[in-house]
N, C-alpha and C positions, 0 to 999 in steps of 0.2 A: 822344575827343570824346563828347559826351553821346549823340548819335545811335547811335554804335557800342555804347555801353553799353545803351541802350534795346533794341537788337536782340539783343545777347548775353544780357541778363538777363531779357528779356520783361517789363520794368517800364515804367511810363509815364514820359514825359519830365519832367513836373513832379516826380515822386517821385525820379528820378535826380538832378535838379538840386538838390532839397532835401538829399539825402544828400551830394552833393558840397559844398554850402555848409556843412553841419555839419562835414565832414572838413576843409574849408579853415579854418573858424573855430577848430577844435581844433588847427590847426597840423600836421595829418597829411599834407596835400598842398600843393603849390605850384601856383599858377595863372599862366599866361602868356597874355595877350590877343594874338591875331594876326588883325587885321581883324575878321571876323565870328565867329571861332572862339576858344574858350578851350581851352587845353591844360592838362591836369592831370598832375601828376607826384607820385608818392608820395615822401614824405620818410622815409628809413629811420631817422633818428636817434631820433625819438620812439617809433617802434615797437620799436627796440632797447631803449630805456629801459623801455618797458612790459614787454617780455619779461623783462628783468632783474628788475623789480619782482615779476613773477608767478612767477618761478622757484621760490622757496621754497614757494609755495602748490601749484605743480604737483608738486613732490617729495612734499609732504604727501599730496596726493590720490592719487598713484601708490602710496604706501605703504599707504594705506587700501584701495585697490583690490587690492593684493597680499594684504593680510590677508583681505579678503572672498573672494578667489579661493581662498585656502587653506582658509577655513572651508567654502566650498561643496564643495571636494574632500573634506574630512573628512566632511561630512554625506552626500555621495554614497557614500563608502566604507562608512560606518556603515549606510546604507540597504541597500547591497549585502550587507554581512555579515549583517544582520538577515534579509534575504530568503533568503540561503543557509542560515542556521540553521533557518528554518522549513521549507525544502524537505528538509532532512536528517532531519526527524522522521518 
């Protein structure tokens, strides 16, 4: 329910309602009307499709982060070696 989301997220009711409308229009949630209340349910299918589509990009980003991490390790080792060489003099 919107009221529970307002309390949990600390956002205004109109803002929560707007986000839920966007999610509904995007087909990411189903809505069921029950008297005065609307019940929202996440649809896992579109999220799974999105995750599948994003998988190659995630793999590419992870590879780039791995390369960056290795470069930073090498730079740190070089800096440590340079500092050690100076102290040996």
